[in-house]
DRENBARO-881294 format. One line per 10 residues: for each residue x negated, y negated, z negated of N, C-alpha, C. Coordinates in steps of 0.05 Angstrom, whole numbers, plus 5000, padded with zeros to 4 digits. Last residue first. Layout:
X,Y,Z,X,Y,Z,X,Y,Z | ...
//
This chain:
5482,7383,6307,5502,7388,6287,5531,7386,6297 | 5444,7369,6342,5455,7397,6344,5477,7403,6325 | 5436,7311,6382,5439,7324,6356,5452,7351,6360 | 5393,7299,6433,5420,7309,6429,5421,7322,6401 | 5359,7245,6462,5359,7265,6441,5388,7272,6434 | 5329,7230,6522,5353,7227,6507,5355,7251,6487 | 5275,7196,6554,5285,7218,6537,5311,7211,6524 | 5262,7171,6614,5280,7165,6592,5288,7190,6577 | 5218,7193,6643,5225,7164,6644,5241,7157,6620 | 5164,7235,6626,5193,7231,6627,5198,7201,6628
5110,7234,6623,5122,7257,6636,5152,7254,6639 | 5079,7195,6598,5092,7188,6624,5105,7212,6638 | 5061,7204,6549,5045,7215,6571,5056,7208,6598 | 5101,7183,6517,5075,7171,6516,5058,7179,6540 | 5141,7221,6529,5145,7193,6535,5118,7178,6536 | 5119,7267,6508,5125,7266,6537,5129,7237,6546 | 5117,7253,6453,5093,7260,6468,5097,7257,6498 | 5173,7247,6443,5154,7224,6440,5128,7229,6455 | 5191,7299,6452,5201,7277,6469,5182,7253,6467 | 5164,7325,6410,5158,7332,6438,5167,7310,6457
5191,7302,6368,5163,7297,6371,5153,7304,6399 | 5244,7320,6375,5238,7292,6378,5209,7286,6381 | 5270,7369,6373,5246,7366,6389,5238,7337,6393 | 5317,7362,6345,5295,7376,6331,5269,7374,6347 | 5351,7342,6383,5340,7324,6364,5316,7336,6349 | 5336,7370,6448,5349,7372,6421,5335,7352,6402 | 5333,7326,6504,5319,7343,6485,5336,7346,6460 | 5341,7308,6573,5352,7312,6546,5334,7331,6530 | 5320,7258,6615,5316,7285,6608,5325,7288,6579 | 5341,7211,6665,5343,7221,6638,5335,7251,6637
5347,7188,6714,5323,7181,6699,5320,7196,6672 | 5396,7200,6733,5374,7213,6746,5347,7206,6732 | 5432,7166,6708,5429,7193,6697,5406,7208,6709 | 5435,7120,6737,5417,7120,6714,5412,7149,6704 | 5453,7101,6791,5450,7129,6782,5430,7133,6760 | 5493,7061,6812,5474,7057,6790,5468,7084,6777 | 5529,7074,6851,5510,7052,6857,5491,7046,6834 | 5573,7107,6846,5548,7118,6858,5527,7097,6864 | 5615,7089,6818,5616,7084,6847,5591,7094,6861 | 5600,7101,6767,5622,7116,6778,5624,7112,6808
5560,7062,6762,5553,7090,6762,5575,7107,6775 | 5592,7016,6761,5573,7019,6783,5564,7048,6785 | 5618,7026,6713,5634,7025,6738,5615,7028,6762 | 5575,7022,6678,5589,7048,6681,5606,7048,6706 | 5563,6967,6684,5544,6988,6693,5557,7015,6696 | 5609,6944,6663,5602,6938,6691,5582,6960,6701 | 5607,6961,6609,5628,6971,6627,5622,6966,6657 | 5559,6931,6596,5559,6961,6595,5582,6972,6612 | 5572,6876,6600,5553,6888,6619,5555,6919,6619 | 5610,6865,6559,5615,6858,6587,5598,6874,6606
5588,6881,6511,5616,6888,6517,5625,6882,6545 | 5537,6857,6511,5540,6885,6517,5568,6893,6524 | 5516,6804,6544,5538,6809,6525,5545,6839,6529 | 5447,6797,6559,5472,6811,6562,5491,6805,6538 | 5395,6785,6575,5414,6763,6571,5443,6774,6571 | 5365,6832,6571,5379,6827,6596,5399,6804,6594 | 5339,6832,6522,5363,6848,6525,5380,6841,6550 | 5308,6772,6538,5314,6791,6516,5340,6805,6522 | 5257,6746,6576,5285,6755,6577,5289,6776,6556 | 5217,6689,6581,5221,6715,6569,5251,6721,6568
5197,6658,6643,5212,6659,6618,5212,6687,6607 | 5171,6612,6689,5167,6638,6676,5183,6636,6650 | 5175,6582,6755,5178,6582,6726,5176,6610,6715 | 5161,6535,6807,5161,6562,6797,5162,6561,6766 | 5156,6483,6826,5181,6491,6813,5183,6520,6804 | 5104,6475,6844,5127,6475,6863,5152,6488,6851 | 5062,6516,6802,5067,6493,6819,5093,6497,6835 | 5045,6557,6771,5071,6546,6764,5077,6521,6781 | 4994,6569,6791,5015,6590,6793,5043,6579,6786 | 4953,6532,6786,4971,6530,6809,4994,6550,6809
4906,6573,6753,4914,6546,6762,4933,6548,6787 | 4934,6630,6718,4915,6619,6738,4925,6591,6747 | 4946,6634,6649,4957,6632,6676,4936,6619,6695 | 4936,6677,6596,4924,6656,6612,4935,6657,6640 | 4966,6693,6537,4969,6697,6566,4957,6673,6581 | 4942,6723,6478,4948,6699,6493,4948,6705,6523 | 4973,6787,6464,4950,6770,6465,4957,6745,6480 | 5019,6814,6469,5005,6817,6443,4980,6801,6442 | 5084,6807,6494,5056,6801,6497,5042,6802,6470 | 5135,6853,6509,5123,6835,6489,5094,6832,6494
5170,6853,6571,5152,6866,6552,5139,6845,6533 | 5197,6819,6604,5213,6833,6584,5195,6847,6564 | 5197,6759,6640,5181,6778,6625,5199,6792,6605 | 5212,6733,6705,5221,6741,6678,5203,6762,6666 | 5200,6681,6748,5189,6706,6737,5199,6710,6709 | 5230,6649,6801,5232,6654,6773,5220,6681,6766 | 5216,6596,6850,5220,6624,6841,5218,6627,6811 | 5206,6547,6871,5229,6549,6853,5234,6578,6844 | 5171,6576,6926,5177,6553,6910,5204,6555,6896 | 5164,6648,6917,5168,6625,6934,5173,6601,6916
5114,6688,6885,5140,6675,6885,5141,6652,6906 | 5063,6708,6881,5081,6719,6902,5108,6706,6904 | 5041,6684,6838,5031,6676,6864,5049,6686,6887 | 5069,6712,6798,5074,6683,6802,5064,6673,6829 | 5047,6763,6805,5076,6759,6810,5082,6729,6814 | 4994,6755,6790,5000,6763,6818,5030,6757,6824 | 5003,6743,6736,4992,6722,6754,4997,6729,6783 | 5022,6793,6721,5038,6769,6716,5029,6747,6734 | 4979,6826,6732,5003,6829,6748,5022,6805,6744 | 4942,6807,6694,4935,6806,6722,4961,6808,6739
4967,6816,6645,4961,6789,6653,4956,6787,6683 | 5019,6860,6634,4992,6858,6646,4988,6829,6655 | 5069,6873,6617,5053,6856,6600,5024,6854,6609 | 5107,6902,6648,5081,6914,6641,5065,6899,6620 | 5151,6884,6673,5156,6902,6650,5130,6912,6638 | 5173,6827,6705,5149,6842,6696,5156,6858,6671 | 5207,6809,6762,5211,6819,6734,5187,6835,6727 | 5221,6754,6804,5204,6776,6797,5208,6783,6768 | 5255,6722,6858,5254,6732,6831,5234,6754,6827 | 5242,6708,6910,5256,6689,6893,5255,6696,6864
5179,6721,6941,5203,6731,6927,5216,6707,6912 | 5155,6703,7006,5155,6701,6977,5181,6709,6964 | 5157,6712,7060,5145,6687,7050,5144,6684,7020 | 5187,6761,7064,5190,6738,7083,5181,6712,7071 | 5171,6802,7031,5194,6786,7023,5198,6761,7040 | 5124,6824,7050,5148,6841,7048,5173,6826,7042 | 5089,6781,7045,5096,6791,7072,5121,6808,7071 | 5087,6776,6990,5098,6754,7006,5105,6763,7034 | 5062,6824,6977,5090,6819,6968,5102,6797,6985 | 5012,6815,6999,5028,6837,7009,5057,6834,7001
4995,6773,6967,5000,6768,6996,5017,6791,7008 | 4991,6798,6917,5010,6776,6921,5016,6771,6950 | 4950,6836,6931,4976,6844,6922,4997,6822,6926 | 4897,6830,6946,4918,6821,6965,4946,6828,6956 | 4864,6851,6908,4865,6822,6911,4887,6812,6929 | 4894,6902,6866,4882,6894,6892,4885,6865,6897 | 4887,6884,6796,4901,6897,6818,4888,6888,6844 | 4824,6889,6760,4848,6876,6770,4862,6892,6790 | 4802,6928,6704,4801,6923,6733,4827,6910,6743 | 4807,6890,6642,4804,6914,6658,4806,6907,6688
4809,6852,6603,4790,6847,6625,4786,6872,6641 | 4872,6827,6578,4850,6846,6580,4833,6840,6603 | 4917,6794,6577,4892,6784,6565,4869,6803,6568 | 4963,6847,6575,4958,6819,6577,4933,6810,6563 | 4931,6911,6592,4951,6894,6580,4944,6864,6583 | 4906,6928,6659,4906,6930,6630,4928,6912,6619 | 4913,6970,6717,4913,6944,6704,4914,6948,6674 | 4897,7003,6777,4898,7003,6748,4896,6975,6736 | 4935,6976,6834,4912,6989,6821,4915,6989,6791 | 5000,6989,6861,4980,6971,6848,4958,6987,6837
5040,7002,6917,5022,7012,6897,5003,6991,6887 | 5106,6994,6928,5081,6981,6932,5062,6989,6910 | 5167,7011,6961,5146,7017,6942,5120,7004,6949 | 5228,6979,6964,5203,6982,6979,5181,6988,6960 | 5284,7012,6934,5263,6993,6934,5242,6999,6955 | 5324,7051,6929,5328,7029,6948,5306,7009,6949 | 5316,7096,6899,5337,7078,6890,5338,7052,6907 | 5273,7119,6924,5299,7133,6925,5322,7115,6917 | 5234,7083,6908,5242,7084,6936,5269,7098,6939 | 5230,7096,6854,5239,7069,6862,5249,7069,6891
5210,7149,6859,5237,7144,6847,5247,7116,6856 | 5160,7137,6882,5179,7154,6896,5208,7150,6886 | 5138,7108,6840,5144,7094,6865,5163,7110,6882 | 5130,7150,6805,5149,7129,6797,5157,7112,6822 | 5092,7180,6833,5118,7192,6827,5139,7171,6819 | 5048,7145,6836,5063,7151,6860,5090,7163,6854 | 5034,7092,6795,5039,7120,6795,5057,7127,6819 | 5030,7038,6793,5006,7052,6800,5009,7082,6801 | 5080,6994,6823,5071,7012,6802,5045,7025,6811 | 5131,6953,6844,5102,6956,6842,5096,6974,6818
5184,6947,6890,5175,6958,6864,5145,6963,6865 | 5226,6900,6918,5200,6912,6920,5192,6922,6892 | 5288,6891,6950,5274,6897,6926,5247,6910,6932 | 5340,6850,6970,5316,6864,6980,5297,6867,6956 | 5405,6859,6940,5379,6845,6943,5358,6862,6956 | 5454,6881,6928,5448,6874,6955,5422,6859,6960 | 5464,6900,6878,5472,6872,6883,5467,6864,6912 | 5442,6950,6880,5471,6948,6879,5481,6920,6885 | 5388,6934,6879,5399,6947,6903,5429,6945,6903 | 5386,6913,6827,5381,6896,6850,5391,6908,6876
5398,6959,6797,5416,6937,6796,5412,6918,6820 | 5353,6992,6810,5381,7001,6816,5400,6977,6817 | 5312,6959,6789,5313,6966,6818,5341,6974,6826 | 5325,6959,6735,5326,6934,6749,5327,6939,6780 | 5316,7012,6724,5343,7002,6721,5346,6976,6735 | 5261,7012,6732,5278,7027,6751,5307,7019,6748 | 5245,6980,6688,5240,6972,6716,5257,6986,6736 | 5261,7011,6644,5272,6984,6648,5269,6975,6677 | 5232,7059,6654,5261,7059,6650,5273,7032,6655 | 5182,7039,6702,5191,7055,6680,5221,7053,6677
5151,7011,6742,5174,7028,6749,5179,7048,6727 | 5126,6949,6749,5128,6971,6729,5154,6986,6733 | 5157,6895,6772,5130,6904,6766,5132,6924,6743 | 5198,6879,6824,5198,6892,6798,5170,6904,6793 | 5224,6826,6860,5201,6843,6856,5202,6854,6828 | 5275,6809,6903,5268,6815,6876,5244,6833,6876 | 5311,6764,6943,5288,6781,6941,5279,6784,6912 | 5379,6760,6969,5357,6752,6951,5335,6772,6952 | 5417,6787,7000,5397,6771,7014,5375,6760,6996 | 5466,6787,6949,5458,6795,6976,5438,6776,6989
5436,6766,6886,5457,6775,6903,5448,6782,6931 | 5419,6755,6817,5412,6762,6845,5436,6772,6860 | 5417,6730,6768,5441,6727,6784,5436,6734,6813 | 5376,6730,6730,5371,6721,6757,5396,6715,6773 | 5405,6745,6684,5385,6725,6683,5379,6713,6710 | 5445,6784,6706,5452,6760,6690,5430,6738,6692 | 5421,6821,6741,5449,6812,6746,5456,6787,6730 | 5367,6827,6723,5374,6822,6752,5401,6810,6755 | 5373,6834,6668,5354,6814,6678,5361,6807,6707 | 5408,6878,6666,5417,6851,6658,5399,6829,6668
5376,6921,6681,5398,6913,6698,5408,6884,6692 | 5339,6920,6638,5330,6918,6666,5352,6908,6684 | 5374,6923,6592,5353,6902,6595,5345,6898,6624 | 5405,6968,6601,5418,6943,6598,5398,6920,6603 | 5366,7008,6596,5378,7003,6622,5393,6976,6623 | 5353,6998,6540,5334,6999,6561,5345,6993,6588 | 5410,6990,6513,5385,6975,6510,5367,6976,6534 | 5456,7017,6526,5457,6998,6504,5432,6982,6500 | 5445,7056,6562,5459,7032,6572,5461,7010,6551 | 5426,7098,6532,5407,7079,6542,5419,7055,6555
5476,7128,6521,5463,7111,6501,5443,7091,6513 | 5500,7164,6557,5505,7136,6560,5489,7118,6542 | 5498,7219,6553,5477,7206,6570,5479,7175,6569 | 5541,7237,6525,5514,7242,6513,5492,7228,6529 | 5586,7224,6557,5580,7208,6534,5551,7212,6524 | 5600,7218,6619,5583,7237,6604,5571,7223,6579 | 5670,7193,6621,5641,7190,6626,5625,7210,6610 | 5722,7194,6605,5714,7213,6626,5684,7213,6632 | 5731,7153,6571,5727,7179,6559,5719,7200,6580 | 5699,7091,6579,5717,7111,6591,5711,7139,6580
5680,7058,6517,5676,7066,6545,5697,7087,6553 | 5670,7005,6472,5686,7027,6481,5682,7032,6510 | 5613,6989,6438,5628,6983,6462,5643,7007,6472 | 5589,6963,6378,5600,6987,6392,5618,6978,6415 | 5573,6921,6347,5553,6934,6363,5564,6955,6382 | 5618,6906,6318,5608,6887,6338,5588,6900,6357 | 5621,6944,6279,5638,6948,6303,5630,6929,6325 | 5560,6965,6253,5579,6943,6255,5595,6947,6281 | 5556,7036,6238,5548,7013,6253,5569,6990,6251 | 5528,7094,6219,5547,7075,6209,5539,7048,6221
5521,7156,6253,5511,7129,6248,5534,7111,6239 | 5501,7225,6255,5521,7204,6251,5507,7177,6247 | 5456,7253,6268,5481,7264,6275,5504,7244,6273 | 5403,7212,6296,5417,7225,6274,5443,7237,6284 | 5379,7162,6312,5366,7188,6315,5377,7206,6293 | 5404,7114,6299,5420,7135,6313,5404,7159,6322 | 5406,7063,6271,5392,7086,6262,5405,7112,6273 | 5438,7012,6277,5447,7039,6284,5433,7061,6268 | 5418,6960,6275,5446,6964,6267,5456,6992,6272 | 5365,6967,6286,5382,6956,6307,5411,6961,6300
5366,7010,6232,5349,7000,6254,5367,6992,6277 | 5393,6998,6168,5397,7008,6195,5379,6994,6215 | 5343,6999,6115,5369,6994,6127,5370,6999,6157 | 5301,7055,6097,5305,7028,6107,5333,7024,6117 | 5320,7095,6041,5312,7093,6069,5317,7064,6078 | 5302,7117,5975,5313,7097,5993,5302,7098,6021 | 5316,7182,5952,5297,7162,5959,5308,7142,5979 | 5349,7225,5942,5357,7199,5931,5338,7176,5937 | 5337,7270,5968,5328,7268,5940,5335,7241,5927 | 5354,7262,6019,5368,7282,6003,5361,7280,5974
5350,7190,6028,5344,7217,6035,5358,7236,6015 | 5403,7140,6038,5380,7152,6024,5373,7179,6036 | 5442,7086,6038,5429,7104,6057,5404,7114,6045 | 5459,7046,6004,5476,7071,6006,5463,7092,6024 | 5431,6999,6005,5422,7020,5987,5438,7046,5989 | 5459,6964,6039,5435,6977,6049,5427,7001,6031 | 5504,6932,6032,5507,6961,6031,5482,6977,6039 | 5474,6878,6063,5498,6889,6050,5499,6919,6053 | 5431,6866,6096,5426,6871,6068,5450,6884,6054 | 5416,6892,6160,5435,6877,6143,5431,6885,6114
5345,6898,6176,5373,6902,6179,5390,6886,6160 | 5289,6900,6178,5302,6906,6153,5332,6909,6155 | 5268,6882,6228,5253,6879,6203,5270,6882,6178 | 5299,6890,6275,5271,6899,6273,5260,6901,6245 | 5352,6870,6271,5345,6893,6288,5318,6906,6282 | 5357,6827,6236,5378,6847,6237,5369,6873,6251 | 5310,6796,6244,5317,6807,6218,5336,6830,6219 | 5315,6784,6299,5292,6799,6289,5298,6812,6262 | 5365,6755,6300,5361,6779,6316,5338,6796,6304 | 5388,6710,6278,5379,6731,6259,5371,6757,6274
5403,6679,6320,5383,6668,6302,5373,6689,6282 | 5409,6713,6382,5419,6709,6355,5397,6698,6337 | 5399,6726,6433,5383,6704,6422,5395,6695,6395 | 5436,6762,6447,5408,6771,6447,5390,6750,6435 | 5485,6734,6449,5478,6748,6424,5449,6759,6424 | 5510,6687,6475,5482,6695,6479,5472,6711,6455 | 5558,6660,6470,5557,6685,6486,5529,6692,6494 | 5556,6621,6433,5553,6613,6461,5550,6637,6479 | 5557,6647,6385,5582,6633,6393,5581,6624,6422 | 5503,6662,6385,5524,6683,6386,5550,6670,6396
5479,6611,6380,5475,6627,6404,5496,6649,6407 | 5497,6593,6329,5503,6578,6353,5500,6594,6378 | 5525,6650,6292,5505,6629,6297,5511,6615,6323 | 5561,6692,6288,5570,6666,6281,5550,6643,6284 | 5541,6743,6301,5567,6736,6311,5576,6707,6305 | 5493,6769,6291,5509,6760,6269,5537,6753,6277 | 5478,6833,6321,5477,6804,6321,5497,6794,6301 | 5445,6892,6346,5461,6878,6326,5458,6848,6329 | 5451,6929,6409,5437,6914,6388,5455,6899,6369 | 5499,6983,6418,5478,6965,6427,5466,6950,6403
5529,7044,6434,5519,7027,6413,5497,7009,6424 | 5588,7064,6465,5560,7060,6468,5551,7039,6447 | 5642,7109,6448,5629,7083,6446,5599,7085,6453 | 5707,7134,6449,5680,7138,6458,5666,7111,6459 | 5754,7143,6396,5743,7126,6418,5714,7134,6424 | 5766,7171,6351,5768,7185,6376,5758,7169,6400 | 5794,7118,6314,5782,7145,6314,5787,7159,6340 | 5787,7054,6347,5803,7075,6334,5787,7101,6334 | 5773,6983,6344,5767,7011,6352,5784,7030,6336 | 5777,6934,6323,5784,6937,6351,5780,6965,6362
5769,6921,6270,5746,6931,6285,5752,6932,6315 | 5806,6903,6233,5798,6885,6254,5774,6895,6270 | 5821,6929,6186,5840,6929,6209,5830,6915,6234 | 5771,6973,6156,5786,6949,6159,5802,6949,6184 | 5731,7019,6189,5734,7004,6164,5749,6978,6169 | 5742,7083,6218,5739,7055,6220,5743,7042,6193 | 5713,7145,6240,5728,7130,6220,5722,7100,6224 | 5691,7164,6287,5703,7183,6268,5722,7168,6249 | 5678,7153,6354,5686,7140,6329,5700,7161,6312 | 5625,7185,6386,5654,7184,6382,5660,7172,6355
5569,7156,6422,5583,7177,6408,5612,7171,6405 | 5502,7136,6431,5529,7137,6441,5543,7160,6427 | 5444,7094,6419,5463,7115,6412,5489,7113,6427 | 5392,7071,6417,5407,7074,6442,5427,7097,6439 | 5360,7068,6373,5378,7046,6378,5391,7047,6405 | 5320,7097,6325,5340,7103,6345,5359,7080,6349 | 5301,7116,6258,5301,7098,6280,5322,7106,6301 | 5303,7117,6191,5315,7131,6214,5316,7111,6236 | 5245,7107,6150,5268,7098,6165,5278,7119,6184 | 5203,7089,6094,5214,7108,6114,5240,7098,6126
5188,7026,6128,5191,7055,6128,5193,7065,6099 | 5202,6965,6162,5200,6980,6138,5204,7010,6143 | 5160,6930,6203,5184,6946,6204,5183,6966,6181 | 5110,6911,6189,5133,6892,6188,5159,6907,6190 | 5064,6941,6192,5079,6942,6167,5104,6925,6167 | 5046,6936,6245,5030,6924,6223,5046,6922,6197 | 5071,6964,6284,5084,6939,6275,5070,6926,6252 | 5062,7011,6309,5042,6990,6312,5052,6963,6303 | 5105,7043,6302,5080,7053,6293,5058,7032,6293 | 5144,7017,6330,5144,7014,6301,5117,7023,6290
5143,7033,6382,5125,7010,6375,5125,7005,6345 | 5182,7070,6388,5155,7080,6384,5136,7058,6375 | 5226,7037,6396,5226,7055,6373,5197,7063,6367 | 5210,7013,6443,5212,6996,6419,5213,7013,6394 | 5216,7052,6480,5189,7046,6471,5189,7027,6447 | 5271,7095,6462,5260,7071,6474,5232,7066,6464 | 5310,7149,6472,5286,7141,6459,5274,7118,6475 | 5382,7153,6466,5357,7149,6481,5334,7141,6463 | 5423,7200,6439,5410,7175,6434,5384,7174,6450 | 5489,7230,6435,5462,7229,6447,5450,7201,6441
5531,7231,6400,5530,7252,6421,5502,7253,6434 | 5544,7218,6333,5526,7213,6356,5526,7237,6375 | 5601,7193,6306,5586,7218,6310,5571,7216,6335 | 5605,7134,6270,5604,7146,6296,5589,7172,6295 | 5643,7089,6233,5627,7113,6231,5628,7128,6258 | 5643,7018,6234,5654,7044,6244,5634,7066,6240 | 5661,6956,6200,5642,6978,6208,5658,7001,6220 | 5695,6919,6181,5680,6912,6205,5660,6933,6213 | 5689,6937,6114,5703,6921,6133,5685,6915,6157 | 5653,7001,6112,5662,6976,6100,5677,6960,6121
5663,7071,6117,5658,7045,6130,5669,7021,6114 | 5647,7106,6055,5657,7103,6082,5652,7076,6093 | 5593,7132,6015,5615,7114,6020,5622,7114,6050 | 5527,7143,6028,5546,7142,6007,5568,7122,6014 | 5492,7187,6065,5506,7162,6068,5528,7161,6048 | 5432,7221,6067,5457,7217,6052,5467,7189,6058 | 5398,7271,6106,5400,7245,6094,5428,7242,6083 | 5354,7325,6119,5380,7317,6110,5379,7289,6098 | 5310,7319,6176,5316,7327,6149,5344,7317,6142 | 5258,7321,6219,5287,7323,6218,5295,7334,6191
5206,7276,6223,5215,7301,6209,5246,7301,6208 | 5155,7251,6266,5183,7251,6256,5189,7277,6243 | 5088,7247,6240,5107,7256,6260,5135,7251,6248 | 5053,7187,6216,5063,7214,6214,5081,7221,6238 | 5036,7135,6216,5018,7155,6229,5031,7182,6231 | 5071,7105,6188,5065,7096,6215,5048,7116,6231 | 5117,7150,6155,5094,7132,6155,5088,7125,6184 | 5166,7173,6163,5159,7166,6136,5134,7149,6135 | 5222,7178,6200,5194,7171,6203,5185,7159,6176 | 5271,7228,6209,5260,7207,6191,5230,7203,6198
5327,7245,6241,5298,7245,6244,5287,7222,6229 | 5380,7279,6206,5369,7256,6219,5339,7259,6221 | 5441,7311,6186,5414,7312,6195,5406,7287,6210 | 5481,7292,6128,5477,7300,6156,5448,7299,6163 | 5531,7279,6080,5504,7289,6086,5503,7298,6115 | 5568,7225,6050,5566,7248,6068,5537,7254,6074
//
């Protein structure tokens, strides 16, 4: 079959919407999905800086949602007409997958970032027959259609706004899952969220829904306004640089201000910034036995100030919100239906043809979560 998709041909080029070809129907365990909408995640844009590790040309996109058109084999658990949210790929049989930790699948990087599944990879080409990289995150959903492992697809209520649901498969899942799964935050707990972007604001919503006292730290007033709308205490930080950088630090009293706001220190903190200064501030703001989770990838060595891990404080990296997508995504949609997880307020939609405008707006901070709508 032939359909439109946004192809990235080089690490420096713009996306180009062009015709691509998928030869053959779904294999065993696969489903063909007509995409209703796909979120743009910063992981998609980070391909440009992957030093050649993520193969191109490729169709990116890994926050897709749509309607099942066709299923392969009898064991997909899905039927034509089902509405599904697409999430990350995992093998399903390694030790971590069997332990209900698919985000830590032994093949996660290979399946999602660096080439995808090898089986049937050559069937995905451009209109001239040129090879395209295998599925990105098992999806490649910057497109009108996506062929995905059924394991990646989570059935959702048909009454939900399908075109807006895609970010629940990655960005919003990561922030909310960190709070609900990794931290297990509940009523009376204290949670600090550093960085009020898509992941951070999803964490704020989840913490508020869980009954936690939440502090949001950011340097942009408009993002802090959003965090406050979703139930957080806003706290402005000064300009900071990436992990390991020597840019201006945050205000010297940031950790103390957080401790005052959280009655002596936060139990949990989530960093979405990869700023060394903010990471150290967050550790200093934790109470004894507190837990700091990192979701952003660090690109330089991280130096921790002396004493920041004293008294049982700990730091860990959290991948995909420690989520089993088939469990967390329905939980988040139920919270949305109850008015307690208003993720739709973070979304701006763009036609797929305007993908380059969406990328520019995302880079410039003009939009929290772009969602691309195919026109086919």
